[in-house]
PALOTOR-192822 format. One record per residue: residue number from 1; x, y, z of N, C-alpha, C in turn; residue in one letter. Coordinates in steps of 0.02 Angstrom, whole numbers. Layout:
<atoms>
ATOM   i n.east n.north   n.up ca.east ca.north  ca.up c.east c.north   c.up aa
ATOM NUM      X       Y      Z       X        Y      Z      X       Y      Z  A
...
</atoms>
This chain:
<atoms>
ATOM   i n.east n.north   n.up ca.east ca.north  ca.up c.east c.north   c.up aa
ATOM   1     43     -61      1      -1        0      5     48      65      4  M
ATOM   2     97      60     39     142      115     45    172     133    -22  G
ATOM   3    187      81    -58     219       93   -124    176     114   -174  N
ATOM   4    119     106   -175      59      130   -213     49     203   -200  W
ATOM   5     49     220   -141      36      285   -120    104     331   -150  R
ATOM   6    164     303   -134     222      334   -152    215     349   -236  D
ATOM   7    203     297   -270     193      305   -345    142     355   -363  S
ATOM   8     87     365   -332      36      406   -341     54     474   -329  G
ATOM   9    100     483   -279     128      549   -261    176     577   -314  T
ATOM  10    220     524   -334     271      542   -393    234     561   -454  L
ATOM  11    181     527   -469     144      541   -532    109     608   -529  I
ATOM  12     81     617   -469      46      683   -457     96     744   -462  G
ATOM  13    155     736   -434     206      786   -436    228     802   -510  T
ATOM  14    232     748   -551     254      753   -616    210     791   -657  F
ATOM  15    142     780   -651      86      808   -685     79     884   -666  L
ATOM  16     96     897   -602      92      963   -575    156    1006   -618  F
ATOM  17    216     977   -618     263     1007   -653    254    1011   -725  L
ATOM  18    213     969   -752     208      976   -819    164    1022   -845  L
ATOM  19     97    1035   -805      53     1073   -822     50    1145   -789  Y
ATOM  20     92    1152   -739      90     1216   -707    126    1276   -744  S
ATOM  21    109    1336   -736     135     1393   -769    211    1394   -751  P
ATOM  22    247    1438   -793     320     1441   -788    339    1478   -729  P
ATOM  23    389    1458   -688     412     1494   -628    428    1557   -639  L
ATOM  24    416    1606   -588     427     1676   -592    507    1690   -590  S
ATOM  25    537    1683   -647     610     1700   -654    625    1760   -696  A
ATOM  26    672    1791   -680     699     1853   -718    748    1834   -770  C
ATOM  27    729    1842   -841     780     1826   -890    844    1856   -889  P
ATOM  28    902    1830   -901     961     1855   -897    977    1928   -923  A
ATOM  29    942    1937   -980     951     1998  -1019    907    2057   -984  A
ATOM  30    875    2052   -933     825     2092   -914    843    2107   -832  C
ATOM  31    815    2167   -811     811     2183   -738    742    2180   -716  A
ATOM  32    731    2143   -660     661     2145   -629    653    2168   -562  C
ATOM  33    600    2205   -552     588     2230   -478    516    2258   -474  S
ATOM  34    481    2227   -419     415     2248   -408    364    2245   -471  A
ATOM  35    369    2197   -500     320     2196   -565    343    2220   -622  G
ATOM  36    408    2258   -627     425     2286   -689    490    2260   -713  E
ATOM  37    489    2243   -777     537     2205   -814    566    2249   -866  V
ATOM  38    635    2268   -855     668     2311   -903    722    2268   -945  D
ATOM  39    701    2268  -1009     746     2225  -1057    774    2282  -1107  C
ATOM  40    777    2339  -1098     797     2390  -1147    868    2387  -1164  T
ATOM  41    882    2396  -1225     951     2399  -1259    992    2340  -1245  K
ATOM  42    960    2276  -1252    1007     2213  -1247   1012    2176  -1307  H
ATOM  43   1000    2207  -1370    1002     2173  -1432    968    2113  -1443  E
ATOM  44    912    2116  -1410     870     2052  -1416    835    2055  -1483  L
ATOM  45    829    1981  -1510     797     1973  -1577    728    1945  -1570  H
ATOM  46    706    1925  -1512     645     1905  -1491    618    1919  -1417  E
ATOM  47    551    1916  -1406     530     1930  -1339    553    1873  -1283  V
ATOM  48    586    1897  -1235     607     1844  -1191    558    1799  -1167  P
ATOM  49    569    1733  -1150     514     1690  -1122    527    1686  -1043  Q
ATOM  50    479    1647  -1010     487     1642   -942    489    1699   -900  N
ATOM  51    453    1751   -923     452     1809   -887    412    1804   -821  L
ATOM  52    423    1846   -763     387     1834   -702    315    1844   -709  P
ATOM  53    272    1803   -681     199     1807   -692    166    1864   -670  A
ATOM  54    204    1895   -619     174     1961   -599    196    2023   -630  N
ATOM  55    223    2012   -689     253     2074   -728    189    2117   -748  T
ATOM  56    196    2185   -725     139     2227   -746    167    2280   -805  S
ATOM  57    231    2289   -805     261     2329   -854    320    2294   -878  T
ATOM  58    319    2299   -951     375     2263   -991    409    2312  -1043  L
ATOM  59    472    2330  -1021     507     2373  -1068    554    2329  -1116  W
ATOM  60    543    2339  -1177     585     2300  -1231    606    2360  -1285  L
ATOM  61    615    2417  -1259     642     2468  -1306    709    2459  -1334  D
ATOM  62    716    2485  -1399     784     2489  -1424    826    2418  -1427  Y
ATOM  63    784    2367  -1467     811     2304  -1477    812    2288  -1554  N
ATOM  64    815    2226  -1571     804     2213  -1641    763    2161  -1647  F
ATOM  65    702    2167  -1617     647     2118  -1629    606    2136  -1693  I
ATOM  66    605    2090  -1739     568     2102  -1810    507    2068  -1816  T
ATOM  67    493    2017  -1768     420     1991  -1773    398    1974  -1704  T
ATOM  68    330    1982  -1687     304     1960  -1633    265    1891  -1648  L
ATOM  69    289    1836  -1623     271     1773  -1638    210    1752  -1606  R
ATOM  70    176    1694  -1622     116     1667  -1584    136    1654  -1514  P
ATOM  71     90    1679  -1462     105     1663  -1392    174    1702  -1359  G
ATOM  72    190    1755  -1387     251     1799  -1361    240    1823  -1291  S
ATOM  73    169    1826  -1270     162     1856  -1207    109    1816  -1162  F
ATOM  74    112    1745  -1170      79     1706  -1125    101    1700  -1048  L
ATOM  75     56    1687  -1008      71     1683   -937     92    1754   -904  F
ATOM  76     58    1807   -939      69     1869   -901      2    1899   -892  L
ATOM  77    -39    1869   -846    -107     1889   -831   -118    1960   -807  P
ATOM  78    -71    1993   -783     -75     2056   -750    -38    2115   -787  V
ATOM  79     -8    2102   -852      24     2145   -885    -23    2208   -902  L
ATOM  80      5    2266   -882     -36     2318   -899     -7    2372   -957  L
ATOM  81     68    2369   -959     101     2414  -1003    146    2375  -1041  R
ATOM  82    151    2380  -1109     201     2347  -1148    229    2403  -1192  L
ATOM  83    300    2406  -1193     333     2453  -1232    388    2420  -1280  S
ATOM  84    371    2433  -1343     420     2409  -1399    442    2455  -1449  L
ATOM  85    451    2520  -1430     474     2562  -1483    551    2556  -1498  P
ATOM  86    566    2580  -1563     638     2575  -1579    667    2507  -1582  H
ATOM  87    625    2454  -1611     644     2397  -1631    649    2398  -1712  N
ATOM  88    650    2330  -1733     642     2323  -1810    577    2291  -1831  H
ATOM  89    528    2298  -1791     473     2262  -1791    432    2278  -1864  L
ATOM  90    421    2221  -1903     387     2215  -1961    329    2184  -1960  E
ATOM  91    319    2135  -1919     253     2095  -1925    230    2069  -1856  M
ATOM  92    168    2078  -1843     127     2044  -1781     88    1996  -1801  I
ATOM  93    108    1933  -1781      68     1877  -1800     -4    1879  -1767  H
ATOM  94    -54    1851  -1803    -121     1860  -1771   -137    1828  -1703  S
ATOM  95    -90    1793  -1679    -104     1765  -1615    -39    1789  -1561  K
ATOM  96     -6    1838  -1581      51     1853  -1539     26    1897  -1476  A
ATOM  97    -31    1929  -1481     -49     1967  -1424    -93    1929  -1381  L
ATOM  98   -109    1860  -1386    -157     1822  -1349   -130    1817  -1272  V
ATOM  99   -181    1828  -1232    -160     1829  -1164   -152    1899  -1133  G
ATOM 100   -166    1954  -1171    -156     2020  -1140   -222    2059  -1138  L
ATOM 101   -271    2018  -1105    -329     2045  -1093   -336    2102  -1049  G
ATOM 102   -286    2119  -1010    -283     2168   -954   -237    2232   -979  T
ATOM 103   -200    2217  -1034    -152     2275  -1062   -190    2332  -1070  L
ATOM 104   -166    2386  -1053    -195     2451  -1052   -159    2501  -1097  Q
ATOM 105    -97    2496  -1102     -44     2532  -1142     -6    2496  -1187  E
ATOM 106     -2    2510  -1257      40     2480  -1299     79    2527  -1349  L
ATOM 107    148    2527  -1341     186     2561  -1384    230    2531  -1435  D
ATOM 108    205    2543  -1490     243     2511  -1558    270    2561  -1603  L
ATOM 109    289    2618  -1578     303     2677  -1618    377    2662  -1642  S
ATOM 110    399    2692  -1693     467     2691  -1718    485    2623  -1736  N
ATOM 111    449    2594  -1778     464     2520  -1805    450    2528  -1881  N
ATOM 112    448    2464  -1907     442     2457  -1983    369    2427  -1998  Y
ATOM 113    324    2442  -1963     258     2408  -1970    229    2434  -2037  L
ATOM 114    194    2393  -2083     167     2421  -2143     91    2398  -2145  T
ATOM 115     75    2340  -2117       9     2307  -2117     -6    2290  -2048  V
ATOM 116    -66    2304  -2026     -92     2280  -1964   -160    2246  -1971  L
ATOM 117   -174    2186  -1940    -239     2153  -1950   -279    2160  -1887  T
ATOM 118   -342    2157  -1895    -384     2166  -1834   -387    2103  -1796  S
ATOM 119   -367    2044  -1817    -367     1985  -1783   -311    1987  -1729  E
ATOM 120   -256    2021  -1740    -202     2027  -1698   -218    2067  -1637  A
ATOM 121   -267    2119  -1642    -280     2158  -1582   -345    2135  -1553  F
ATOM 122   -377    2085  -1575    -435     2069  -1540   -428    2045  -1465  L
ATOM 123   -376    2022  -1443    -366     2011  -1367   -361    2071  -1326  P
ATOM 124   -346    2123  -1357    -335     2190  -1323   -397    2216  -1297  L
ATOM 125   -444    2196  -1257    -510     2218  -1241   -503    2272  -1188  T
ATOM 126   -444    2282  -1150    -442     2337  -1101   -392    2390  -1127  S
ATOM 127   -364    2392  -1183    -320     2438  -1208   -346    2506  -1214  L
ATOM 128   -310    2556  -1178    -331     2624  -1180   -290    2670  -1219  V
ATOM 129   -224    2644  -1224    -181     2697  -1266   -141    2653  -1312  T
ATOM 130   -139    2674  -1380    -104     2641  -1433    -55    2687  -1469  L
ATOM 131      7    2668  -1474      56     2714  -1514     77    2680  -1564  N
ATOM 132     62    2703  -1623      85     2674  -1687    122    2727  -1734  L
ATOM 133    138    2781  -1695     184     2830  -1732    245    2815  -1760  G
ATOM 134    267    2845  -1815     333     2834  -1841    350    2757  -1869  S
ATOM 135    292    2731  -1901     299     2668  -1939    300    2680  -2012  N
ATOM 136    280    2629  -2040     281     2633  -2121    202    2625  -2146  R
ATOM 137    160    2647  -2100      89     2629  -2127     64    2679  -2179  L
ATOM 138     43    2652  -2233      21     2696  -2290    -58    2694  -2287  G
ATOM 139    -84    2642  -2254    -155     2644  -2241   -174    2591  -2180  E
ATOM 140   -240    2602  -2157    -255     2556  -2091   -321    2552  -2096  L
ATOM 141   -347    2488  -2093    -415     2473  -2093   -452    2492  -2035  E
ATOM 142   -508    2529  -2028    -538     2551  -1976   -557    2487  -1926  P
ATOM 143   -571    2436  -1958    -588     2376  -1915   -540    2358  -1866  R
ATOM 144   -481    2378  -1875    -422     2369  -1828   -429    2404  -1766  V
ATOM 145   -458    2466  -1768    -477     2508  -1712   -540    2494  -1687  L
ATOM 146   -589    2457  -1723    -658     2440  -1697   -646    2380  -1648  H
ATOM 147   -587    2350  -1651    -581     2290  -1600   -559    2321  -1534  T
ATOM 148   -550    2380  -1525    -523     2403  -1464   -579    2450  -1428  L
ATOM 149   -625    2419  -1391    -679     2454  -1358   -661    2495  -1308  P
ATOM 150   -600    2500  -1271    -590     2547  -1219   -542    2598  -1256  Q
ATOM 151   -520    2606  -1310    -474     2638  -1339   -494    2720  -1325  L
ATOM 152   -439    2756  -1290    -455     2828  -1281   -395    2868  -1306  Q
ATOM 153   -338    2843  -1322    -281     2883  -1353   -260    2846  -1405  A
ATOM 154   -250    2877  -1465    -220     2839  -1520   -170    2892  -1558  L
ATOM 155   -105    2865  -1566     -57     2903  -1598    -37    2872  -1671  F
ATOM 156    -51    2913  -1719     -30     2882  -1791     14    2928  -1829  L
ATOM 157     44    2980  -1787      84     3028  -1825    145    3000  -1859  N
ATOM 158    172    3035  -1913     231     3024  -1936    227    2955  -1975  S
ATOM 159    179    2941  -2006     171     2884  -2058    163    2903  -2124  N
ATOM 160    194    2873  -2182     178     2892  -2246    111    2876  -2276  P
ATOM 161     56    2904  -2257      -2     2894  -2271    -16    2906  -2351  W
ATOM 162    -52    2863  -2374     -74     2867  -2446   -150    2890  -2453  V
ATOM 163   -151    2956  -2474    -216     3000  -2470   -252    2982  -2538  C
ATOM 164   -276    2927  -2555    -317     2923  -2615   -383    2902  -2589  T
ATOM 165   -424    2872  -2630    -500     2863  -2609   -499    2808  -2554  C
ATOM 166   -447    2765  -2549    -447     2703  -2506   -438    2735  -2431  S
ATOM 167   -411    2801  -2420    -411     2821  -2352   -471    2846  -2329  I
ATOM 168   -527    2850  -2367    -588     2884  -2343   -620    2843  -2284  Q
ATOM 169   -623    2778  -2276    -654     2747  -2219   -609    2759  -2159  P
ATOM 170   -547    2765  -2155    -503     2782  -2101   -516    2861  -2083  L
ATOM 171   -517    2903  -2126    -539     2971  -2111   -604    2982  -2089  W
ATOM 172   -650    2939  -2109    -718     2942  -2075   -711    2920  -1998  H
ATOM 173   -664    2875  -1983    -660     2858  -1921   -624    2905  -1879  W
ATOM 174   -575    2944  -1907    -550     2998  -1882   -599    3056  -1858  F
ATOM 175   -634    3072  -1910    -684     3129  -1898   -736    3110  -1846  S
ATOM 176   -750    3052  -1829    -800     3040  -1776   -764    3015  -1709  H
ATOM 177   -697    3018  -1708    -661     3002  -1646   -607    3051  -1641  N
ATOM 178   -618    3117  -1651    -563     3173  -1647   -533    3171  -1575  R
ATOM 179   -576    3156  -1525    -558     3167  -1455   -505    3111  -1444  E
ATOM 180   -502    3056  -1473    -451     3009  -1465   -381    3018  -1505  K
ATOM 181   -392    3058  -1550    -332     3063  -1591   -274    3110  -1564  M
ATOM 182   -223    3091  -1552    -166     3131  -1526   -115    3156  -1578  K
ATOM 183    -86    3212  -1567     -41     3232  -1619    -73    3231  -1683  E
ATOM 184   -131    3268  -1692    -163     3268  -1760   -120    3305  -1808  K
ATOM 185    -90    3361  -1787     -54     3408  -1841     -1    3364  -1872  S
ATOM 186     21    3306  -1850      74     3267  -1883     43    3213  -1914  L
ATOM 187    -21    3214  -1925     -54     3158  -1968    -57    3185  -2041  L
ATOM 188    -10    3172  -2080      -3     3206  -2141     -2    3154  -2200  L
ATOM 189    -28    3179  -2257     -17     3136  -2323     57    3142  -2344  C
ATOM 190     80    3080  -2377     131     3077  -2411    132    3070  -2484  T
ATOM 191     79    3033  -2512      66     3038  -2585    -13    3035  -2585  S
ATOM 192    -36    3052  -2644       3     3070  -2709     36    3139  -2700  P
ATOM 193     89    3148  -2742     128     3206  -2736     91    3273  -2727  E
ATOM 194     39    3280  -2760       8     3350  -2753    -25    3356  -2681  Q
ATOM 195    -32    3302  -2642     -53     3310  -2573     -5    3304  -2516  L
ATOM 196     60    3295  -2534     118     3279  -2489    120    3338  -2437  N
ATOM 197    118    3313  -2373     117     3352  -2316     52    3388  -2305  K
ATOM 198     -3    3364  -2333     -70     3396  -2325   -101    3354  -2264  Y
ATOM 199   -129    3397  -2211    -158     3368  -2157   -226    3324  -2173  P
ATOM 200   -219    3259  -2146    -277     3224  -2161   -339    3247  -2125  I
ATOM 201   -334    3274  -2066    -384     3301  -2026   -415    3366  -2058  M
ATOM 202   -388    3401  -2113    -420     3454  -2155   -467    3426  -2202  A
ATOM 203   -463    3365  -2223    -513     3342  -2272   -586    3343  -2247  F
ATOM 204   -632    3354  -2304    -701     3363  -2282   -746    3310  -2327  R
ATOM 205   -804    3305  -2318    -845     3255  -2355   -832    3272  -2431  N
ATOM 206   -830    3339  -2448    -827     3355  -2520   -758    3338  -2551  E
ATOM 207   -706    3326  -2503    -645     3304  -2534   -643    3240  -2572  S
ATOM 208   -697    3202  -2556    -704     3134  -2581   -754    3130  -2634  F
ATOM 209   -778    3185  -2658    -839     3190  -2705   -814    3152  -2771  R
ATOM 210   -753    3163  -2787    -732     3120  -2852   -726    3051  -2844  Q
ATOM 211   -721    3019  -2785    -726     2960  -2771   -797    2932  -2775  C
ATOM 212   -839    2970  -2756    -907     2949  -2760   -933    2951  -2844  W
ATOM 213   -913    3000  -2872    -931     3002  -2947   -905    2952  -2989  E
ATOM 214   -841    2934  -2970    -811     2884  -3010   -822    2819  -2984  N
ATOM 215   -847    2807  -2929    -866     2740  -2907   -920    2703  -2936  S
ATOM 216   -919    2634  -2939    -973     2594  -2968  -1016    2562  -2913  L
ATOM 217  -1085    2551  -2924   -1125     2525  -2882  -1128    2450  -2885  F
ATOM 218  -1154    2412  -2842   -1149     2343  -2845  -1183    2318  -2915  V
ATOM 219  -1236    2349  -2929   -1273     2324  -2994  -1233    2335  -3056  Q
ATOM 220  -1184    2385  -3048   -1138     2398  -3107  -1081    2347  -3111  D
ATOM 221  -1061    2326  -3058   -1014     2268  -3059  -1052    2201  -3082  Y
ATOM 222  -1120    2186  -3055   -1151     2128  -3085  -1162    2134  -3157  A
ATOM 223  -1171    2189  -3188   -1176     2201  -3258  -1128    2180  -3291  F
ATOM 224  -1063    2202  -3273   -1001     2186  -3310   -982    2118  -3301  F
ATOM 225   -997    2082  -3242    -989     2014  -3238  -1033    1970  -3275  L
ATOM 226  -1087    1996  -3292   -1143     1949  -3334  -1125    1965  -3408  L
ATOM 227  -1110    2029  -3423   -1101     2041  -3495  -1045    2005  -3533  I
ATOM 228   -991    1993  -3492    -928     1955  -3517   -952    1886  -3541  G
ATOM 229   -979    1839  -3494    -998     1770  -3525  -1054    1770  -3575  P
ATOM 230  -1102    1819  -3567   -1155     1825  -3615  -1130    1847  -3688  F
ATOM 231  -1084    1886  -3687   -1051     1908  -3755  -1012    1848  -3786  S
ATOM 232   -978    1814  -3737    -936     1752  -3762   -993    1702  -3795  F
ATOM 233  -1047    1689  -3756   -1082     1632  -3786  -1124    1654  -3844  L
ATOM 234  -1135    1726  -3847   -1178     1756  -3904  -1126    1750  -3966  A
ATOM 235  -1061    1751  -3956   -1014     1760  -4019  -1009    1693  -4043  S
ATOM 236  -1012    1631  -3995   -1002     1571  -4018  -1070    1543  -4058  I
ATOM 237  -1126    1559  -4029   -1193     1544  -4071  -1187    1583  -4134  F
ATOM 238  -1166    1639  -4141   -1164     1673  -4207  -1115    1642  -4254  L
ATOM 239  -1063    1622  -4223   -1006     1587  -4269  -1038    1531  -4296  C
ATOM 240  -1076    1483  -4253   -1107     1422  -4272  -1161    1439  -4325  I
ATOM 241  -1205    1488  -4319   -1255     1505  -4367  -1224    1526  -4432  F
ATOM 242  -1175    1571  -4430   -1150     1596  -4502  -1107    1535  -4530  M
ATOM 243  -1086    1487  -4488   -1051     1431  -4522  -1099    1383  -4554  G
ATOM 244  -1159    1380  -4519   -1212     1334  -4549  -1244    1365  -4617  S
ATOM 245  -1243    1431  -4609   -1269     1463  -4674  -1226    1463  -4734  V
ATOM 246  -1159    1471  -4714   -1112     1462  -4771  -1102    1396  -4800  T
ATOM 247  -1114    1340  -4752   -1110     1273  -4782  -1167    1260  -4826  V
ATOM 248  -1237    1286  -4798   -1295     1269  -4831  -1288    1306  -4906  A
ATOM 249  -1271    1363  -4909   -1267     1404  -4968  -1215    1365  -5021  C
ATOM 250  -1159    1353  -4985   -1112     1309  -5034  -1143    1247  -5055  H
ATOM 251  -1175    1208  -5015   -1205     1149  -5045  -1257    1155  -5099  N
ATOM 252  -1298    1215  -5089   -1348     1224  -5137  -1318    1252  -5201  K
ATOM 253  -1271    1284  -5197   -1232     1307  -5264  -1202    1245  -5299  E
ATOM 254  -1181    1203  -5262   -1141     1140  -5289  -1198    1096  -5323  S
ATOM 255  -1254    1089  -5292   -1309     1054  -5322  -1340    1078  -5379  H
ATOM 256  -1357    1149  -5381   -1375     1194  -5440  -1324    1184  -5497  S
ATOM 257  -1262    1178  -5481   -1209     1177  -5541  -1208    1110  -5565  W
ATOM 258  -1222    1056  -5528   -1225      983  -5557  -1282     981  -5598  R
ATOM 259  -1347    1006  -5584   -1401     1005  -5624  -1391    1035  -5685  R
ATOM 260  -1362    1094  -5683   -1354     1133  -5742  -1297    1095  -5791  F
ATOM 261  -1252    1070  -5762   -1205     1028  -5814  -1245     968  -5835  S
ATOM 262  -1285     927  -5803   -1315      871  -5835  -1367     894  -5890  V
ATOM 263  -1399     951  -5878   -1450      977  -5930  -1412     993  -5989  C
ATOM 264  -1359    1024  -5986   -1316     1051  -6041  -1284     987  -6080  K
ATOM 265  -1267     936  -6045   -1239      875  -6077  -1292     838  -6116  W
ATOM 266  -1350     844  -6098   -1402      810  -6134  -1434     845  -6187  H
</atoms>
């Protein structure tokens, strides 16, 4: 009986160690104190793992992180502030921010981000401040911002915004959320050339009138989609009909010529 109990205890201990969260240890490249982890300027190429579970503030400034991989911030249930400026960040995986439901501040400024997806920001249900300034964003889908219900401060300054018709949905979000926009004076167009350094917030509804006049409605697209196959089928039937007529006429002429030749012979 004693041996069975000892075996059960060993198995239970093994399972606990297997499924328990990582121990609260400070990575060698970081300094940890009272819930704050500072990993600034340590030439890191990825987010350190096995961070203390009580981390509330994580500084990763001035490193060489290019990608936020899936599960980069798991086991950080009380993280409130995440700082990642001045890295080489180019991509945020759709599952990279999973587990950050308590996060309130996210600084991604001064990086190389060109595209952001709404899926990546879905876990950030408590985010209040988002800094995307000084990246390489030419456009941004408003649904990325719609996934942030608690957002109160947004920084998008110093990005190379492309001010064509495609920016109208984002401008529409700006115009209805002016109180959330910070450093609005630095929100400038880069292209097309004639709008270089033009303030996006200076646009009005009339600025996009040309987009409305040149746009096609759904029924227009449906018409073009249908007219192509219809024209193709019509051309096939026309070719068949003209071919049949030509063959029939040719046969008739051949028959008439034979009759004429027979009569002349007799």
